[in-house]
C-alpha positions as CSV (number, residue, x, y, z in Angstrom):
1,M,-75.2,145.0,109.2
2,N,-72.4,144.8,106.6
3,A,-73.1,142.7,103.5
4,P,-71.6,139.2,103.8
5,A,-68.2,138.8,102.2
6,S,-66.7,135.7,100.9
7,A,-63.5,134.3,102.3
8,G,-61.7,135.3,99.1
9,D,-63.0,138.9,99.1
10,K,-60.1,141.2,99.8
11,S,-62.1,144.5,100.0
12,P,-61.9,146.1,103.4
13,Q,-64.2,144.3,105.9
14,I,-64.7,144.0,109.6
15,L,-63.8,140.6,111.1
16,L,-64.6,139.2,114.5
17,G,-62.3,136.6,116.1
18,I,-63.5,134.5,119.0
19,D,-61.4,132.4,121.4
20,P,-64.1,130.6,123.4
21,S,-63.7,129.5,127.0
22,L,-66.2,129.4,129.9
23,R,-64.1,131.6,132.2
24,G,-62.3,133.7,129.7
25,T,-63.7,134.1,126.1
26,G,-61.5,136.4,124.0
27,F,-62.9,138.5,121.2
28,G,-61.3,140.9,118.8
29,F,-62.5,143.0,115.9
30,I,-60.2,144.1,113.0
31,R,-60.7,146.0,109.8
32,T,-58.9,144.5,106.9
33,T,-57.0,147.3,105.2
34,T,-53.9,147.6,103.1
35,P,-51.0,147.4,104.0
36,Q,-51.9,146.5,107.6
37,A,-55.1,145.4,109.3
38,T,-56.3,147.7,112.1
39,A,-57.7,146.6,115.5
40,L,-61.1,148.2,116.3
41,G,-61.6,146.6,119.7
42,H,-60.8,143.6,121.8
43,G,-61.3,142.1,125.2
44,T,-62.0,139.1,127.4
45,I,-65.4,138.1,128.7
46,K,-64.4,137.0,132.2
47,C,-66.6,134.9,134.5
48,P,-65.8,134.3,138.2
49,A,-65.1,130.7,139.3
50,D,-68.1,130.8,141.6
51,W,-70.6,131.6,138.8
52,R,-72.8,128.7,137.5
53,K,-72.1,127.6,134.0
54,S,-75.5,128.8,132.7
55,R,-74.7,132.4,133.9
56,C,-71.4,132.3,132.1
57,L,-72.9,131.1,128.9
58,A,-75.6,133.9,129.1
59,L,-72.9,136.5,129.7
60,I,-70.8,135.3,126.7
61,A,-73.8,135.4,124.3
62,R,-75.0,138.8,125.6
63,T,-71.6,140.5,125.5
64,L,-70.9,139.2,122.0
65,R,-74.3,140.4,120.8
66,E,-73.5,143.8,122.2
67,R,-70.1,144.0,120.6
68,I,-71.4,142.7,117.3
69,E,-74.0,145.4,117.3
70,E,-71.3,148.0,118.1
71,F,-68.7,146.9,115.5
72,Q,-70.9,145.5,112.7
73,P,-68.6,142.7,111.4
74,S,-69.5,140.7,108.4
75,V,-67.4,137.6,109.2
76,C,-66.7,135.6,112.4
77,V,-63.7,133.4,112.8
78,I,-63.9,131.0,115.8
79,E,-61.3,128.7,117.2
80,G,-61.9,125.1,116.0
81,L,-62.4,122.3,118.4
82,F,-59.2,120.6,119.6
83,Y,-58.5,117.4,121.3
84,A,-58.8,117.6,125.1
85,Q,-57.6,114.9,127.4
86,N,-60.4,115.6,129.9
87,F,-63.9,114.9,128.5
88,K,-65.6,117.3,130.9
89,T,-63.2,120.2,129.9
90,A,-64.0,119.5,126.2
91,L,-67.7,119.5,126.8
92,T,-67.5,122.8,128.7
93,M,-65.4,124.4,126.0
94,G,-68.0,123.2,123.4
95,E,-70.7,124.8,125.4
96,A,-68.9,128.2,125.5
97,R,-68.2,127.8,121.8
98,G,-71.9,127.2,121.2
99,A,-72.9,130.4,123.1
100,A,-70.5,132.4,121.0
101,L,-71.7,130.7,117.7
102,V,-75.3,131.5,118.6
103,A,-74.5,135.2,118.9
104,A,-72.7,135.3,115.6
105,A,-75.3,133.2,113.8
106,E,-78.1,135.4,115.1
107,A,-76.4,138.4,113.6
108,G,-76.2,136.7,110.2
109,L,-72.4,136.6,110.1
110,E,-70.5,134.2,107.9
111,I,-68.8,131.9,110.3
112,Y,-65.5,130.1,109.8
113,E,-63.4,128.0,112.2
114,I,-59.6,127.5,112.2
115,A,-57.7,125.0,114.3
116,P,-55.5,126.6,117.0
117,R,-52.3,125.1,115.6
118,K,-53.0,126.6,112.1
119,V,-53.5,130.0,113.7
120,K,-50.2,129.8,115.6
121,Q,-48.5,128.6,112.4
122,A,-49.9,131.5,110.4
123,I,-49.1,134.2,113.0
124,V,-45.9,133.0,114.7
125,G,-44.6,130.5,112.1
126,F,-44.7,127.6,114.7
127,G,-47.8,125.5,115.3
128,A,-46.9,124.9,119.0
129,A,-46.1,128.5,119.8
130,Q,-46.9,129.8,123.4
131,K,-49.6,132.3,124.1
132,E,-46.9,135.0,124.9
133,A,-45.4,134.6,121.4
134,V,-48.9,134.9,119.8
135,G,-49.6,138.0,121.8
136,R,-46.3,139.7,120.8
137,M,-46.9,139.0,117.1
138,V,-50.5,140.2,117.2
139,Q,-49.3,143.4,118.9
140,R,-46.7,143.9,116.2
141,M,-48.9,143.0,113.3
142,L,-51.7,145.4,114.5
143,G,-49.3,148.2,115.7
144,L,-50.9,148.1,119.2
145,E,-49.3,150.1,121.9
146,D,-49.8,147.3,124.5
147,Q,-49.9,143.6,124.2
148,P,-53.6,142.3,124.4
149,E,-54.6,139.9,127.2
150,P,-53.8,136.3,126.1
151,D,-57.4,135.3,125.2
152,A,-58.0,138.6,123.3
153,A,-54.7,138.1,121.5
154,D,-55.8,134.7,120.4
155,A,-59.1,136.1,119.1
156,L,-57.3,138.8,117.2
157,A,-54.9,136.1,115.8
158,L,-57.9,134.2,114.5
159,A,-59.2,137.3,112.6
160,L,-55.7,138.1,111.3
161,T,-55.3,134.5,110.0
162,H,-58.6,134.8,108.2
163,A,-57.6,138.1,106.7
164,Q,-54.2,136.7,105.5
165,T,-55.8,133.7,103.8
166,N,-55.3,133.8,100.0
167,P,-57.8,131.5,98.2
168,R,-55.1,130.5,95.7
169,N,-52.5,129.7,98.3
170,P,-54.2,129.3,101.6
171,L,-52.3,129.4,104.9
172,T,-55.0,127.3,106.2
173,V,-58.1,125.6,104.9
174,L,-61.1,127.7,105.9
175,K,-64.0,125.6,107.2
176,K,-67.4,127.2,107.2
177,V,-69.5,126.6,110.2
């Protein structure tokens, strides 16, 4: 496992971004390098609609454990909670987020959360940007041949936002989890 790095540490490190959702948890790994971060891997953990919630949560945790073992990040950046009009949806999102947090915490990663609007502001320049715009900017910023799937793009955007944060002039306030 890589040694933990502080949020202000600008030496190259591997970051994991996670966009949690029960049916489509996005993840993305980047290496912070100068002048441009590089993508190491990304994807979406997909669960069919007919799967029970418990099976989805187990798959999320297991898949993230496997990817963390593969890429050896030192920091995890997860999407912060947001207001949902539907209580049941918010609860389910929280459960998926919990499964992801367990995998990251078990690996000893430093964990930060960033609000979705702050990520969009940092990556696109507009806090209410659409997923398509985030995906295009992530593709451009990482020099990817293809645009990542939307959930994976959001996860990569989380990691990029963390990588861009300057402790003296932060794009967003980092909140440790």
